[in-house]
N, CA, C, O and the ligand as a Tripos MOL2 file, in Angstrom:
@<TRIPOS>MOLECULE
protein
  273   271    69     0     0
PROTEIN
NO_CHARGES

@<TRIPOS>ATOM
      1 N          15.9120  -29.2420  -59.1840 N.3       1 MET1
      2 CA         14.9850  -28.1280  -59.0120 C.3       1 MET1
      3 C          13.6550  -28.3940  -59.5740 C.2       1 MET1
      4 O          13.5450  -29.0000  -60.6400 O.2       1 MET1
      5 N          12.5870  -27.9510  -58.8770 N.am      2 TYR2
      6 CA         11.2030  -28.2720  -59.2570 C.3       2 TYR2
      7 C          10.5130  -26.8540  -59.5880 C.2       2 TYR2
      8 O          10.7600  -25.8160  -58.9740 O.2       2 TYR2
      9 N           9.6280  -26.9760  -60.6350 N.am      3 GLU3
     10 CA          8.8610  -25.7780  -60.8530 C.3       3 GLU3
     11 C           7.3060  -26.1670  -60.7380 C.2       3 GLU3
     12 O           6.7340  -26.9930  -61.4500 O.2       3 GLU3
     13 N           6.7580  -25.4390  -59.7400 N.am      4 PHE4
     14 CA          5.2060  -25.6630  -59.4900 C.3       4 PHE4
     15 C           4.4300  -24.5640  -60.1770 C.2       4 PHE4
     16 O           4.8080  -23.3990  -60.0460 O.2       4 PHE4
     17 N           3.4810  -24.8330  -60.8250 N.am      5 LYS5
     18 CA          2.5880  -24.0010  -61.2410 C.3       5 LYS5
     19 C           1.3830  -23.7490  -60.2250 C.2       5 LYS5
     20 O           0.6090  -24.6690  -59.9600 O.2       5 LYS5
     21 N           1.2530  -22.5770  -59.7070 N.am      6 VAL6
     22 CA          0.5150  -22.3800  -58.6260 C.3       6 VAL6
     23 C          -0.6180  -21.2940  -58.9160 C.2       6 VAL6
     24 O          -0.4620  -20.2530  -59.5530 O.2       6 VAL6
     25 N          -1.7920  -21.7520  -58.3160 N.am      7 GLU7
     26 CA         -2.9510  -20.8170  -58.5840 C.3       7 GLU7
     27 C          -3.2310  -20.0870  -57.1610 C.2       7 GLU7
     28 O          -3.1350  -20.6890  -56.0920 O.2       7 GLU7
     29 N          -3.5550  -18.8510  -57.2610 N.am      8 GLY8
     30 CA         -3.9140  -18.2000  -56.0570 C.3       8 GLY8
     31 C          -3.0430  -17.1040  -55.4820 C.2       8 GLY8
     32 O          -3.4050  -16.3380  -54.5880 O.2       8 GLY8
     33 N          -1.7310  -17.0990  -56.1440 N.am      9 MET9
     34 CA         -0.7140  -16.0110  -55.6730 C.3       9 MET9
     35 C          -1.1270  -14.7550  -56.2410 C.2       9 MET9
     36 O          -1.1800  -14.6440  -57.4660 O.2       9 MET9
     37 N          -1.4300  -13.7830  -55.4740 N.am     10 THR10
     38 CA         -1.9050  -12.4140  -55.8900 C.3      10 THR10
     39 C          -0.9780  -11.2870  -55.5120 C.2      10 THR10
     40 O          -1.1000  -10.2180  -56.1120 O.2      10 THR10
     41 N          -0.0420  -11.4270  -54.5520 N.am     11 CYS11
     42 CA          0.6420  -10.3360  -54.1060 C.3      11 CYS11
     43 C           1.8790  -10.7230  -53.4390 C.2      11 CYS11
     44 O           2.0010  -11.9220  -53.1920 O.2      11 CYS11
     45 N           2.8110   -9.9380  -53.1050 N.am     12 ASN12
     46 CA          4.0030  -10.2400  -52.4850 C.3      12 ASN12
     47 C           3.7570  -10.9740  -51.0990 C.2      12 ASN12
     48 O           4.5830  -11.7790  -50.6690 O.2      12 ASN12
     49 N           2.7360  -10.7050  -50.5030 N.am     13 HIS13
     50 CA          2.5120  -11.3480  -49.2860 C.3      13 HIS13
     51 C           2.2780  -12.9070  -49.4680 C.2      13 HIS13
     52 O           2.6630  -13.6940  -48.6030 O.2      13 HIS13
     53 N           1.6470  -13.3180  -50.5990 N.am     14 CYS14
     54 CA          1.5350  -14.6150  -51.0820 C.3      14 CYS14
     55 C           2.8790  -15.2560  -51.1780 C.2      14 CYS14
     56 O           3.1710  -16.2930  -50.5830 O.2      14 CYS14
     57 N           3.7060  -14.5690  -51.9810 N.am     15 VAL15
     58 CA          5.1230  -14.9580  -52.1900 C.3      15 VAL15
     59 C           5.7500  -15.3660  -50.9110 C.2      15 VAL15
     60 O           6.2490  -16.4790  -50.7460 O.2      15 VAL15
     61 N           5.7080  -14.3420  -49.9210 N.am     16 GLN16
     62 CA          6.3310  -14.4940  -48.6670 C.3      16 GLN16
     63 C           5.8210  -15.6240  -47.9730 C.2      16 GLN16
     64 O           6.5860  -16.3460  -47.3330 O.2      16 GLN16
     65 N           4.3980  -15.8840  -48.0470 N.am     17 THR17
     66 CA          4.0070  -16.9840  -47.2600 C.3      17 THR17
     67 C           4.3460  -18.3830  -47.7490 C.2      17 THR17
     68 O           4.5140  -19.3220  -46.9710 O.2      17 THR17
     69 N           4.4410  -18.4870  -49.1020 N.am     18 ILE18
     70 CA          4.9690  -19.6640  -49.8190 C.3      18 ILE18
     71 C           6.3620  -19.8590  -49.5200 C.2      18 ILE18
     72 O           6.7270  -20.9930  -49.2100 O.2      18 ILE18
     73 N           7.1880  -18.9220  -49.5690 N.am     19 THR19
     74 CA          8.5800  -19.0470  -49.3680 C.3      19 THR19
     75 C           8.8740  -19.3800  -47.8200 C.2      19 THR19
     76 O           9.7890  -20.1520  -47.5350 O.2      19 THR19
     77 N           8.1510  -18.8370  -46.9200 N.am     20 LYS20
     78 CA          8.2950  -19.0700  -45.6000 C.3      20 LYS20
     79 C           7.8960  -20.5700  -45.2140 C.2      20 LYS20
     80 O           8.5750  -21.2410  -44.4370 O.2      20 LYS20
     81 N           6.7460  -21.0260  -45.8230 N.am     21 THR21
     82 CA          6.3190  -22.3620  -45.4970 C.3      21 THR21
     83 C           7.2460  -23.4010  -46.1010 C.2      21 THR21
     84 O           7.4630  -24.4450  -45.4850 O.2      21 THR21
     85 N           7.7900  -23.1640  -47.2550 N.am     22 LEU22
     86 CA          8.7900  -24.1150  -47.8160 C.3      22 LEU22
     87 C          10.0530  -24.1100  -47.1160 C.2      22 LEU22
     88 O          10.6280  -25.1770  -46.9010 O.2      22 LEU22
     89 N          10.5670  -22.9350  -46.7180 N.am     23 THR23
     90 CA         11.7400  -23.0240  -45.9510 C.3      23 THR23
     91 C          11.7590  -23.4520  -44.5810 C.2      23 THR23
     92 O          12.7930  -23.8220  -44.0240 O.2      23 THR23
     93 N          10.5030  -23.4020  -43.9650 N.am     24 LYS24
     94 CA         10.2510  -24.1240  -42.7410 C.3      24 LYS24
     95 C          10.3930  -25.6120  -42.8840 C.2      24 LYS24
     96 O          10.9780  -26.2760  -42.0280 O.2      24 LYS24
     97 N           9.8540  -26.1450  -43.9740 N.am     25 LEU25
     98 CA          9.9240  -27.6050  -44.2650 C.3      25 LEU25
     99 C          11.4010  -28.0330  -44.4940 C.2      25 LEU25
    100 O          11.8470  -29.0770  -44.0180 O.2      25 LEU25
    101 N          12.1520  -27.1590  -45.2620 N.am     26 ASP26
    102 CA         13.5010  -27.4960  -45.5290 C.3      26 ASP26
    103 C          14.3870  -26.1510  -45.5300 C.2      26 ASP26
    104 O          14.4200  -25.3690  -46.4800 O.2      26 ASP26
    105 N          15.0330  -26.0140  -44.4420 N.am     27 GLN27
    106 CA         15.8520  -24.7780  -44.1200 C.3      27 GLN27
    107 C          16.8000  -24.4740  -45.3110 C.2      27 GLN27
    108 O          17.1180  -23.3200  -45.5960 O.2      27 GLN27
    109 N          17.2040  -25.4860  -45.9440 N.am     28 ALA28
    110 CA         18.2430  -25.2560  -47.0940 C.3      28 ALA28
    111 C          17.5460  -25.0280  -48.4120 C.2      28 ALA28
    112 O          18.2290  -24.8170  -49.4140 O.2      28 ALA28
    113 N          16.2630  -25.0560  -48.4710 N.am     29 ALA29
    114 CA         15.6350  -24.8730  -49.7820 C.3      29 ALA29
    115 C          15.8850  -23.4250  -50.3300 C.2      29 ALA29
    116 O          16.0020  -22.4100  -49.6440 O.2      29 ALA29
    117 N          15.9440  -23.5170  -51.6290 N.am     30 LYS30
    118 CA         15.9220  -22.1460  -52.2940 C.3      30 LYS30
    119 C          14.7040  -21.9210  -53.0280 C.2      30 LYS30
    120 O          14.4160  -22.7240  -53.9160 O.2      30 LYS30
    121 N          13.8960  -20.8760  -52.7690 N.am     31 VAL31
    122 CA         12.6380  -20.6990  -53.2620 C.3      31 VAL31
    123 C          12.6570  -19.4300  -54.1000 C.2      31 VAL31
    124 O          13.1560  -18.3920  -53.6670 O.2      31 VAL31
    125 N          12.1110  -19.5280  -55.3000 N.am     32 VAL32
    126 CA         11.9070  -18.3500  -56.0770 C.3      32 VAL32
    127 C          10.4340  -18.2650  -56.6260 C.2      32 VAL32
    128 O          10.0960  -18.9470  -57.5940 O.2      32 VAL32
    129 N           9.6740  -17.5190  -56.0630 N.am     33 ALA33
    130 CA          8.3700  -17.3740  -56.6010 C.3      33 ALA33
    131 C           8.1970  -16.3260  -57.6010 C.2      33 ALA33
    132 O           8.7000  -15.2270  -57.3660 O.2      33 ALA33
    133 N           7.5540  -16.5150  -58.6840 N.am     34 ASP34
    134 CA          7.2760  -15.6140  -59.7880 C.3      34 ASP34
    135 C           5.8930  -15.2630  -59.9360 C.2      34 ASP34
    136 O           5.1500  -16.0410  -60.5360 O.2      34 ASP34
    137 N           5.4050  -14.0650  -59.4070 N.am     35 LEU35
    138 CA          4.0600  -13.7480  -59.3190 C.3      35 LEU35
    139 C           3.4000  -13.5570  -60.6980 C.2      35 LEU35
    140 O           2.2770  -14.0100  -60.9190 O.2      35 LEU35
    141 N           4.1300  -12.8600  -61.6530 N.am     36 PRO36
    142 CA          3.3140  -12.7230  -62.8490 C.3      36 PRO36
    143 C           3.0280  -14.1060  -63.7220 C.2      36 PRO36
    144 O           2.0670  -14.2650  -64.4750 O.2      36 PRO36
    145 N           4.0240  -15.0210  -63.4650 N.am     37 ASN37
    146 CA          4.0080  -16.3060  -64.1430 C.3      37 ASN37
    147 C           3.3050  -17.2850  -63.2570 C.2      37 ASN37
    148 O           3.0400  -18.3920  -63.7260 O.2      37 ASN37
    149 N           2.9960  -17.0150  -62.1060 N.am     38 GLN38
    150 CA          2.3580  -17.8840  -61.0800 C.3      38 GLN38
    151 C           3.1070  -19.1480  -60.9790 C.2      38 GLN38
    152 O           2.4880  -20.2110  -61.0340 O.2      38 GLN38
    153 N           4.5000  -19.1220  -60.8250 N.am     39 THR39
    154 CA          5.1810  -20.2890  -60.6580 C.3      39 THR39
    155 C           6.1240  -20.1120  -59.4030 C.2      39 THR39
    156 O           6.4860  -19.0200  -58.9670 O.2      39 THR39
    157 N           6.4360  -21.2320  -58.9340 N.am     40 VAL40
    158 CA          7.3280  -21.2090  -57.7360 C.3      40 VAL40
    159 C           8.4020  -22.2880  -58.0100 C.2      40 VAL40
    160 O           8.1000  -23.4760  -58.1200 O.2      40 VAL40
    161 N           9.6620  -21.8280  -58.1160 N.am     41 LYS41
    162 CA         10.7740  -22.7710  -58.2700 C.3      41 LYS41
    163 C          11.4490  -23.0710  -57.0610 C.2      41 LYS41
    164 O          11.8430  -22.1600  -56.3330 O.2      41 LYS41
    165 N          11.6200  -24.2820  -56.7790 N.am     42 VAL42
    166 CA         12.2450  -24.6490  -55.5070 C.3      42 VAL42
    167 C          13.4030  -25.6410  -55.7470 C.2      42 VAL42
    168 O          13.3030  -26.6590  -56.4320 O.2      42 VAL42
    169 N          14.4750  -25.2400  -55.1250 N.am     43 GLU43
    170 CA         15.6970  -26.1920  -55.0900 C.3      43 GLU43
    171 C          15.6960  -26.7930  -53.6490 C.2      43 GLU43
    172 O          15.9460  -26.0980  -52.6640 O.2      43 GLU43
    173 N          15.4000  -28.1220  -53.5820 N.am     44 SER44
    174 CA         15.3540  -28.7540  -52.3110 C.3      44 SER44
    175 C          15.4830  -30.2490  -52.4770 C.2      44 SER44
    176 O          15.1610  -30.7630  -53.5480 O.2      44 SER44
    177 N          15.9160  -30.9390  -51.5180 N.am     45 THR45
    178 CA         16.1840  -32.3850  -51.4300 C.3      45 THR45
    179 C          14.8070  -33.0490  -50.9790 C.2      45 THR45
    180 O          14.6990  -34.2720  -50.8960 O.2      45 THR45
    181 N          13.8310  -32.2330  -50.7110 N.am     46 GLN46
    182 CA         12.5970  -32.8990  -50.3040 C.3      46 GLN46
    183 C          11.7960  -33.4280  -51.5600 C.2      46 GLN46
    184 O          11.9710  -32.9310  -52.6730 O.2      46 GLN46
    185 N          10.9570  -34.4030  -51.3380 N.am     47 ASP47
    186 CA         10.1180  -34.9310  -52.3660 C.3      47 ASP47
    187 C           9.1570  -33.8250  -52.8900 C.2      47 ASP47
    188 O           8.5190  -33.0910  -52.1360 O.2      47 ASP47
    189 N           9.1070  -33.7670  -54.3680 N.am     48 PRO48
    190 CA          8.1480  -32.7330  -54.8120 C.3      48 PRO48
    191 C           6.7610  -32.7870  -54.3400 C.2      48 PRO48
    192 O           6.0830  -31.7630  -54.2530 O.2      48 PRO48
    193 N           6.2890  -34.0280  -54.0130 N.am     49 LYS49
    194 CA          4.8250  -34.1310  -53.5840 C.3      49 LYS49
    195 C           4.7380  -33.5310  -52.2450 C.2      49 LYS49
    196 O           3.7310  -32.9160  -51.8930 O.2      49 LYS49
    197 N           5.8490  -33.7050  -51.4240 N.am     50 THR50
    198 CA          5.7840  -33.0030  -50.1310 C.3      50 THR50
    199 C           5.7630  -31.5010  -50.1530 C.2      50 THR50
    200 O           5.1190  -30.8230  -49.3530 O.2      50 THR50
    201 N           6.5060  -31.0310  -51.1180 N.am     51 LEU51
    202 CA          6.7100  -29.5980  -51.2730 C.3      51 LEU51
    203 C           5.3370  -29.0310  -51.8970 C.2      51 LEU51
    204 O           4.9380  -27.9300  -51.5180 O.2      51 LEU51
    205 N           4.6800  -29.6990  -52.7560 N.am     52 ALA52
    206 CA          3.4180  -29.4260  -53.3360 C.3      52 ALA52
    207 C           2.3590  -29.3830  -52.3270 C.2      52 ALA52
    208 O           1.4700  -28.5310  -52.3430 O.2      52 ALA52
    209 N           2.4630  -30.3440  -51.4140 N.am     53 ALA53
    210 CA          1.4510  -30.4980  -50.3780 C.3      53 ALA53
    211 C           1.5450  -29.2860  -49.3660 C.2      53 ALA53
    212 O           0.5540  -28.7980  -48.8210 O.2      53 ALA53
    213 N           2.8080  -28.8650  -49.1780 N.am     54 GLU54
    214 CA          3.1240  -27.7290  -48.2220 C.3      54 GLU54
    215 C           2.4640  -26.5000  -48.8610 C.2      54 GLU54
    216 O           1.7670  -25.7530  -48.1730 O.2      54 GLU54
    217 N           2.6670  -26.2870  -50.1300 N.am     55 ILE55
    218 CA          2.0620  -25.0690  -50.8210 C.3      55 ILE55
    219 C           0.5630  -25.1000  -50.6880 C.2      55 ILE55
    220 O          -0.1100  -24.0930  -50.4690 O.2      55 ILE55
    221 N           0.0730  -26.3310  -50.8340 N.am     56 GLU56
    222 CA         -1.3990  -26.4670  -50.7940 C.3      56 GLU56
    223 C          -1.9970  -26.1480  -49.3590 C.2      56 GLU56
    224 O          -3.0600  -25.5550  -49.1760 O.2      56 GLU56
    225 N          -1.2130  -26.5980  -48.4400 N.am     57 ASP57
    226 CA         -1.4950  -26.3660  -47.0520 C.3      57 ASP57
    227 C          -1.5710  -24.8850  -46.6750 C.2      57 ASP57
    228 O          -2.3040  -24.4290  -45.7970 O.2      57 ASP57
    229 N          -0.7530  -24.2120  -47.4180 N.am     58 ALA58
    230 CA         -0.6310  -22.7950  -47.1940 C.3      58 ALA58
    231 C          -1.8720  -21.9400  -47.7570 C.2      58 ALA58
    232 O          -2.1140  -20.7730  -47.4500 O.2      58 ALA58
    233 N          -2.6260  -22.7600  -48.6580 N.am     59 GLY59
    234 CA         -3.8760  -22.1300  -49.0990 C.3      59 GLY59
    235 C          -3.9060  -21.9720  -50.6010 C.2      59 GLY59
    236 O          -4.8670  -21.4380  -51.1570 O.2      59 GLY59
    237 N          -2.8000  -22.4590  -51.2990 N.am     60 TYR60
    238 CA         -2.7570  -22.2820  -52.8090 C.3      60 TYR60
    239 C          -2.8890  -23.5440  -53.4580 C.2      60 TYR60
    240 O          -2.6910  -24.5930  -52.8460 O.2      60 TYR60
    241 N          -3.2530  -23.5030  -54.8180 N.am     61 THR61
    242 CA         -3.5890  -24.8380  -55.5750 C.3      61 THR61
    243 C          -2.4130  -24.9930  -56.4970 C.2      61 THR61
    244 O          -2.0780  -24.0990  -57.2740 O.2      61 THR61
    245 N          -1.8290  -26.0800  -56.4020 N.am     62 VAL62
    246 CA         -0.7080  -26.4420  -57.2670 C.3      62 VAL62
    247 C          -1.2300  -27.1610  -58.4230 C.2      62 VAL62
    248 O          -1.7090  -28.2820  -58.2560 O.2      62 VAL62
    249 N          -1.1830  -26.5950  -59.6480 N.am     63 ILE63
    250 CA         -1.7030  -27.1020  -60.8810 C.3      63 ILE63
    251 C          -0.8770  -28.1910  -61.4840 C.2      63 ILE63
    252 O          -1.3400  -29.2500  -61.9080 O.2      63 ILE63
    253 N           0.4160  -27.8380  -61.4890 N.am     64 SER64
    254 CA          1.3780  -28.7870  -62.0540 C.3      64 SER64
    255 C           2.7940  -28.8020  -61.4260 C.2      64 SER64
    256 O           3.2120  -27.8300  -60.7970 O.2      64 SER64
    257 N           3.4900  -29.8810  -61.6030 N.am     65 THR65
    258 CA          4.8380  -29.8530  -61.1700 C.3      65 THR65
    259 C           5.7740  -30.3920  -62.1550 C.2      65 THR65
    260 O           5.5610  -31.4570  -62.7340 O.2      65 THR65
    261 N           6.7880  -29.6830  -62.3460 N.am     66 ARG66
    262 CA          7.8220  -30.4570  -63.2350 C.3      66 ARG66
    263 C           9.2700  -30.1560  -62.7940 C.2      66 ARG66
    264 O           9.5890  -29.1670  -62.1340 O.2      66 ARG66
    265 N          10.0750  -31.0740  -63.2120 N.am     67 GLN67
    266 CA         11.3410  -31.1160  -62.7670 C.3      67 GLN67
    267 C          12.1840  -30.3700  -63.7860 C.2      67 GLN67
    268 O          12.0350  -30.5770  -64.9900 O.2      67 GLN67
    269 N          13.0630  -29.5080  -63.3110 N.am     68 LEU68
    270 CA         13.8790  -28.7130  -64.1930 C.3      68 LEU68
    271 C          15.2590  -29.1260  -64.3230 C.2      68 LEU68
    272 O          16.0240  -28.5000  -65.0570 O.2      68 LEU68
    273 CU         -1.1810  -12.2260  -51.5350 Cu       69 CU69
@<TRIPOS>BOND
     1     1     2 1
     2     2     3 1
     3     3     4 2
     4     3     5 am
     5     5     6 1
     6     6     7 1
     7     7     8 2
     8     7     9 am
     9     9    10 1
    10    10    11 1
    11    11    12 2
    12    11    13 am
    13    13    14 1
    14    14    15 1
    15    15    16 2
    16    15    17 am
    17    17    18 1
    18    18    19 1
    19    19    20 2
    20    19    21 am
    21    21    22 1
    22    22    23 1
    23    23    24 2
    24    23    25 am
    25    25    26 1
    26    26    27 1
    27    27    28 2
    28    27    29 am
    29    29    30 1
    30    30    31 1
    31    31    32 2
    32    31    33 am
    33    33    34 1
    34    34    35 1
    35    35    36 2
    36    35    37 am
    37    37    38 1
    38    38    39 1
    39    39    40 2
    40    39    41 am
    41    41    42 1
    42    42    43 1
    43    43    44 2
    44    43    45 am
    45    45    46 1
    46    46    47 1
    47    47    48 2
    48    47    49 am
    49    49    50 1
    50    50    51 1
    51    51    52 2
    52    51    53 am
    53    53    54 1
    54    54    55 1
    55    55    56 2
    56    55    57 am
    57    57    58 1
    58    58    59 1
    59    59    60 2
    60    59    61 am
    61    61    62 1
    62    62    63 1
    63    63    64 2
    64    63    65 am
    65    65    66 1
    66    66    67 1
    67    67    68 2
    68    67    69 am
    69    69    70 1
    70    70    71 1
    71    71    72 2
    72    71    73 am
    73    73    74 1
    74    74    75 1
    75    75    76 2
    76    75    77 am
    77    77    78 1
    78    78    79 1
    79    79    80 2
    80    79    81 am
    81    81    82 1
    82    82    83 1
    83    83    84 2
    84    83    85 am
    85    85    86 1
    86    86    87 1
    87    87    88 2
    88    87    89 am
    89    89    90 1
    90    90    91 1
    91    91    92 2
    92    91    93 am
    93    93    94 1
    94    94    95 1
    95    95    96 2
    96    95    97 am
    97    97    98 1
    98    98    99 1
    99    99   100 2
   100    99   101 am
   101   101   102 1
   102   102   103 1
   103   103   104 2
   104   103   105 am
   105   105   106 1
   106   106   107 1
   107   107   108 2
   108   107   109 am
   109   109   110 1
   110   110   111 1
   111   111   112 2
   112   111   113 am
   113   113   114 1
   114   114   115 1
   115   115   116 2
   116   115   117 am
   117   117   118 1
   118   118   119 1
   119   119   120 2
   120   119   121 am
   121   121   122 1
   122   122   123 1
   123   123   124 2
   124   123   125 am
   125   125   126 1
   126   126   127 1
   127   127   128 2
   128   127   129 am
   129   129   130 1
   130   130   131 1
   131   131   132 2
   132   131   133 am
   133   133   134 1
   134   134   135 1
   135   135   136 2
   136   135   137 am
   137   137   138 1
   138   138   139 1
   139   139   140 2
   140   139   141 am
   141   141   142 1
   142   142   143 1
   143   143   144 2
   144   143   145 am
   145   145   146 1
   146   146   147 1
   147   147   148 2
   148   147   149 am
   149   149   150 1
   150   150   151 1
   151   151   152 2
   152   151   153 am
   153   153   154 1
   154   154   155 1
   155   155   156 2
   156   155   157 am
   157   157   158 1
   158   158   159 1
   159   159   160 2
   160   159   161 am
   161   161   162 1
   162   162   163 1
   163   163   164 2
   164   163   165 am
   165   165   166 1
   166   166   167 1
   167   167   168 2
   168   167   169 am
   169   169   170 1
   170   170   171 1
   171   171   172 2
   172   171   173 am
   173   173   174 1
   174   174   175 1
   175   175   176 2
   176   175   177 am
   177   177   178 1
   178   178   179 1
   179   179   180 2
   180   179   181 am
   181   181   182 1
   182   182   183 1
   183   183   184 2
   184   183   185 am
   185   185   186 1
   186   186   187 1
   187   187   188 2
   188   187   189 am
   189   189   190 1
   190   190   191 1
   191   191   192 2
   192   191   193 am
   193   193   194 1
   194   194   195 1
   195   195   196 2
   196   195   197 am
   197   197   198 1
   198   198   199 1
   199   199   200 2
   200   199   201 am
   201   201   202 1
   202   202   203 1
   203   203   204 2
   204   203   205 am
   205   205   206 1
   206   206   207 1
   207   207   208 2
   208   207   209 am
   209   209   210 1
   210   210   211 1
   211   211   212 2
   212   211   213 am
   213   213   214 1
   214   214   215 1
   215   215   216 2
   216   215   217 am
   217   217   218 1
   218   218   219 1
   219   219   220 2
   220   219   221 am
   221   221   222 1
   222   222   223 1
   223   223   224 2
   224   223   225 am
   225   225   226 1
   226   226   227 1
   227   227   228 2
   228   227   229 am
   229   229   230 1
   230   230   231 1
   231   231   232 2
   232   231   233 am
   233   233   234 1
   234   234   235 1
   235   235   236 2
   236   235   237 am
   237   237   238 1
   238   238   239 1
   239   239   240 2
   240   239   241 am
   241   241   242 1
   242   242   243 1
   243   243   244 2
   244   243   245 am
   245   245   246 1
   246   246   247 1
   247   247   248 2
   248   247   249 am
   249   249   250 1
   250   250   251 1
   251   251   252 2
   252   251   253 am
   253   253   254 1
   254   254   255 1
   255   255   256 2
   256   255   257 am
   257   257   258 1
   258   258   259 1
   259   259   260 2
   260   259   261 am
   261   261   262 1
   262   262   263 1
   263   263   264 2
   264   263   265 am
   265   265   266 1
   266   266   267 1
   267   267   268 2
   268   267   269 am
   269   269   270 1
   270   270   271 1
   271   271   272 2
@<TRIPOS>SUBSTRUCTURE
     1 MET1         2 RESIDUE 1 A MET
     2 TYR2         6 RESIDUE 1 A TYR
     3 GLU3        10 RESIDUE 1 A GLU
     4 PHE4        14 RESIDUE 1 A PHE
     5 LYS5        18 RESIDUE 1 A LYS
     6 VAL6        22 RESIDUE 1 A VAL
     7 GLU7        26 RESIDUE 1 A GLU
     8 GLY8        30 RESIDUE 1 A GLY
     9 MET9        34 RESIDUE 1 A MET
    10 THR10       38 RESIDUE 1 A THR
    11 CYS11       42 RESIDUE 1 A CYS
    12 ASN12       46 RESIDUE 1 A ASN
    13 HIS13       50 RESIDUE 1 A HIS
    14 CYS14       54 RESIDUE 1 A CYS
    15 VAL15       58 RESIDUE 1 A VAL
    16 GLN16       62 RESIDUE 1 A GLN
    17 THR17       66 RESIDUE 1 A THR
    18 ILE18       70 RESIDUE 1 A ILE
    19 THR19       74 RESIDUE 1 A THR
    20 LYS20       78 RESIDUE 1 A LYS
    21 THR21       82 RESIDUE 1 A THR
    22 LEU22       86 RESIDUE 1 A LEU
    23 THR23       90 RESIDUE 1 A THR
    24 LYS24       94 RESIDUE 1 A LYS
    25 LEU25       98 RESIDUE 1 A LEU
    26 ASP26      102 RESIDUE 1 A ASP
    27 GLN27      106 RESIDUE 1 A GLN
    28 ALA28      110 RESIDUE 1 A ALA
    29 ALA29      114 RESIDUE 1 A ALA
    30 LYS30      118 RESIDUE 1 A LYS
    31 VAL31      122 RESIDUE 1 A VAL
    32 VAL32      126 RESIDUE 1 A VAL
    33 ALA33      130 RESIDUE 1 A ALA
    34 ASP34      134 RESIDUE 1 A ASP
    35 LEU35      138 RESIDUE 1 A LEU
    36 PRO36      142 RESIDUE 1 A PRO
    37 ASN37      146 RESIDUE 1 A ASN
    38 GLN38      150 RESIDUE 1 A GLN
    39 THR39      154 RESIDUE 1 A THR
    40 VAL40      158 RESIDUE 1 A VAL
    41 LYS41      162 RESIDUE 1 A LYS
    42 VAL42      166 RESIDUE 1 A VAL
    43 GLU43      170 RESIDUE 1 A GLU
    44 SER44      174 RESIDUE 1 A SER
    45 THR45      178 RESIDUE 1 A THR
    46 GLN46      182 RESIDUE 1 A GLN
    47 ASP47      186 RESIDUE 1 A ASP
    48 PRO48      190 RESIDUE 1 A PRO
    49 LYS49      194 RESIDUE 1 A LYS
    50 THR50      198 RESIDUE 1 A THR
    51 LEU51      202 RESIDUE 1 A LEU
    52 ALA52      206 RESIDUE 1 A ALA
    53 ALA53      210 RESIDUE 1 A ALA
    54 GLU54      214 RESIDUE 1 A GLU
    55 ILE55      218 RESIDUE 1 A ILE
    56 GLU56      222 RESIDUE 1 A GLU
    57 ASP57      226 RESIDUE 1 A ASP
    58 ALA58      230 RESIDUE 1 A ALA
    59 GLY59      234 RESIDUE 1 A GLY
    60 TYR60      238 RESIDUE 1 A TYR
    61 THR61      242 RESIDUE 1 A THR
    62 VAL62      246 RESIDUE 1 A VAL
    63 ILE63      250 RESIDUE 1 A ILE
    64 SER64      254 RESIDUE 1 A SER
    65 THR65      258 RESIDUE 1 A THR
    66 ARG66      262 RESIDUE 1 A ARG
    67 GLN67      266 RESIDUE 1 A GLN
    68 LEU68      270 RESIDUE 1 A LEU
    69 CU69       273 GROUP 0 **** ****
């Protein structure tokens, strides 16, 4: 599982956008976005760089990535 610190998530729509884009990349991915903490936890077999790039493509900035 990876935790991404993300900048730019402001509402539930952002959460949905990020969740949708990541599950499109990996249908088996489990995504938990935490709006107050501005983090996105992702359980996925995909490379974390690929996941981060996907979040950025959706219009958000990934500040840091860590493995949990
Ligand atoms: Cu939003």
